[in-house]
SERO-4910 file (N, C-alpha, C, O; in steps of 0.05 Angstrom, whole numbers):
BEGIN
 pado doro    nc1    nc2    nc3   cac1   cac2   cac3    cc1    cc2    cc3    oc1    oc2    oc3
  Unk    A    205      2    122    191     17    141    161     19    134    144     16    151
  Unk    A    156     24    108    129     27     99    114      0    102     90     -1    109
  Unk    A    128    -22     96    115    -48     99    108    -54    128     87    -66    133
  Unk    A    125    -46    146    119    -52    175     96    -35    184     80    -44    200
  Unk    A     94    -10    174     71      7    182     46     -5    170     25     -6    184
  Unk    A     47    -14    145     23    -26    133     15    -51    147     -9    -56    151
  Unk    A     35    -68    155     29    -92    169     16    -86    197     -3    -99    204
  Unk    A     26    -66    211     15    -59    237    -13    -49    234    -31    -55    250
  Unk    A    -18    -33    212    -45    -23    207    -64    -46    201    -87    -46    211
  Unk    A    -56    -65    185    -73    -88    178    -79   -104    203   -102   -112    207
  Unk    A    -60   -108    219    -65   -124    244    -84   -109    262   -102   -121    275
  Unk    A    -80    -83    265    -98    -67    282   -127    -68    272   -146    -71    287
  Unk    A   -130    -63    246   -157    -63    234   -170    -91    236   -194    -93    241
  Unk    A   -154   -112    232   -164   -139    235   -173   -145    263   -194   -157    268
  Unk    A   -157   -136    283   -165   -140    311   -191   -126    317   -208   -136    331
  Unk    A   -193   -101    308   -218    -86    313   -242    -99    299   -263   -101    311
  Unk    A   -238   -109    275   -260   -122    260   -269   -147    274   -293   -153    276
  Unk    A   -250   -163    284   -257   -188    298   -271   -182    324   -291   -195    330
  Unk    A   -261   -163    339   -273   -157    365   -301   -144    362   -318   -149    379
  Unk    A   -305   -127    343   -330   -113    340   -352   -130    327   -376   -126    331
  Unk    A   -344   -149    310   -364   -165    297   -372   -190    312   -391   -204    304
  Unk    A   -358   -196    334   -366   -219    350   -391   -212    366   -393   -192    379
  Unk    A   -411   -230    364   -437   -226    377   -447   -253    387   -438   -274    378
  Unk    A   -467   -251    404   -480   -275    414   -495   -289    391   -503   -276    372
  Unk    A   -499   -315    394   -513   -330    373   -543   -330    377   -558   -342    361
  Unk    A   -553   -316    397   -582   -315    402   -596   -300    380   -584   -285    366
  Unk    A   -622   -305    378   -638   -292    356   -640   -262    359   -643   -248    339
  Unk    A   -637   -251    383   -639   -222    387   -614   -208    376   -616   -185    367
  Unk    A   -591   -221    377   -566   -208    370   -554   -218    344   -530   -217    339
  Unk    A   -571   -228    327   -561   -242    303   -546   -223    284   -525   -232    273
  Unk    A   -554   -199    280   -542   -182    260   -526   -159    272   -516   -141    258
  Unk    A   -523   -158    298   -509   -136    311   -479   -139    307   -468   -160    311
  Unk    A   -466   -118    299   -437   -117    295   -427   -125    268   -404   -122    262
  Unk    A   -445   -135    250   -436   -143    224   -428   -118    207   -409   -119    193
  Unk    A   -444    -97    209   -438    -73    194   -412    -60    202   -397    -50    186
  Unk    A   -406    -61    228   -381    -50    238   -358    -67    227   -337    -55    220
  Unk    A   -360    -93    227   -339   -110    216   -335   -104    186   -312   -104    177
  Unk    A   -356   -101    171   -353    -95    143   -340    -68    139   -323    -65    122
  Unk    A   -348    -48    154   -336    -21    152   -306    -22    159   -290     -9    146
  Unk    A   -299    -37    180   -271    -40    187   -255    -54    165   -232    -46    160
  Unk    A   -267    -73    152   -254    -86    130   -249    -68    106   -228    -68     94
  Unk    A   -269    -51    100   -266    -31     79   -245    -11     85   -229     -3     67
  Unk    A   -244     -2    110   -224     18    118   -196      5    116   -177     18    106
  Unk    A   -194    -20    125   -168    -34    123   -159    -37     94   -136    -34     88
  Unk    A   -178    -44     76   -171    -47     48   -162    -21     36   -144    -20     20
  Unk    A   -174      1     44   -166     28     34   -138     35     44   -122     45     29
  Unk    A   -132     28     69   -106     34     80    -85     17     66    -63     27     59
  Unk    A    -90     -8     61    -71    -26     48    -67    -17     19    -45    -16      9
  Unk    A    -88    -10      5    -86      0    -22    -70     25    -24    -54     29    -43
  Unk    A    -73     43     -5    -58     68     -5    -28     62      0    -11     74    -13
  Unk    A    -23     44     18      5     37     24     19     24     -1     42     30     -6
  Unk    A      4      7    -15     16     -6    -39     20     15    -61     41     15    -74
  Unk    A      1     33    -64      4     53    -85     27     73    -79     41     82    -97
  Unk    A     31     79    -53     52     97    -46     80     84    -49    100     98    -53
  Unk    A     81     58    -46    107     44    -48    116     39    -76    139     32    -81
  Unk    A     98     43    -96    105     38   -124    124     59   -133    119     83   -129
  Unk    A    146     51   -146    165     70   -157    156     80   -184    144     65   -200
  Unk    A    161    105   -188    155    116   -215    182    120   -229    200    132   -218
  Unk    A    184    109   -253    208    110   -269    202    126   -294    180    127   -304
  Unk    A    223    139   -305    221    152   -330    248    150   -345    268    142   -334
  Unk    A    247    156   -370    271    154   -387    280    182   -394    265    199   -402
  Unk    A    307    187   -390    318    212   -398    344    208   -413    356    187   -412
  Unk    A    351    228   -428    376    227   -444    399    237   -428    397    258   -415
  Unk    A    421    222   -428    445    230   -413    468    232   -433    469    218   -453
  Unk    A    487    250   -427    510    254   -445    530    231   -441    533    220   -420
  Unk    A    543    223   -463    563    202   -463    590    214   -472    591    228   -492
  Unk    A    611    209   -456    637    219   -462    657    196   -466    653    175   -454
  Unk    A    677    200   -482    697    179   -487    718    182   -465    716    198   -447
  Unk    A    739    166   -467    760    165   -446    776    191   -445    790    196   -425
  Unk    A    775    207   -466    789    233   -466    771    256   -455    781    279   -453
  Unk    A    747    250   -448    728    270   -438    714    285   -459    701    306   -454
  Unk    A    715    276   -484    702    289   -506    673    279   -508    668    255   -504
  Unk    A    655    297   -514    627    290   -518    624    273   -542    633    280   -564
  Unk    A    611    250   -539    607    231   -561    579    232   -571    574    229   -595
  Unk    A    560    235   -553    531    235   -560    514    231   -535    523    237   -513
  Unk    A    490    222   -539    472    217   -517    462    189   -518    463    176   -538
  Unk    A    452    180   -495    439    154   -494    415    156   -475    414    174   -457
  Unk    A    396    139   -479    372    139   -462    377    121   -438    387     99   -440
  Unk    A    371    132   -414    375    118   -389    350    119   -373    336    139   -371
  Unk    A    344     96   -361    320     94   -343    327    104   -316    347     95   -303
  Unk    A    311    123   -305    316    135   -279    292    129   -262    269    135   -269
  Unk    A    297    118   -238    275    112   -220    279    128   -194    262    125   -176
***
């Protein structure tokens, strides 16, 4: 779900960047829209970076009790929990 949202956001930002940065090749319009395209790219990169950071799992190690087949406590062991 998160990947599809991130993909939709990337496509939307890319479409906006392409449409806003397109300008005529004439000398009067040479630099118009470039700043908007750069800003849209930076916003898109921020959104993608946030999505990647949110999808990363955080894992830690904790001690869990170990019991034998009779249900008696034997000790503990370290288990990775994500």
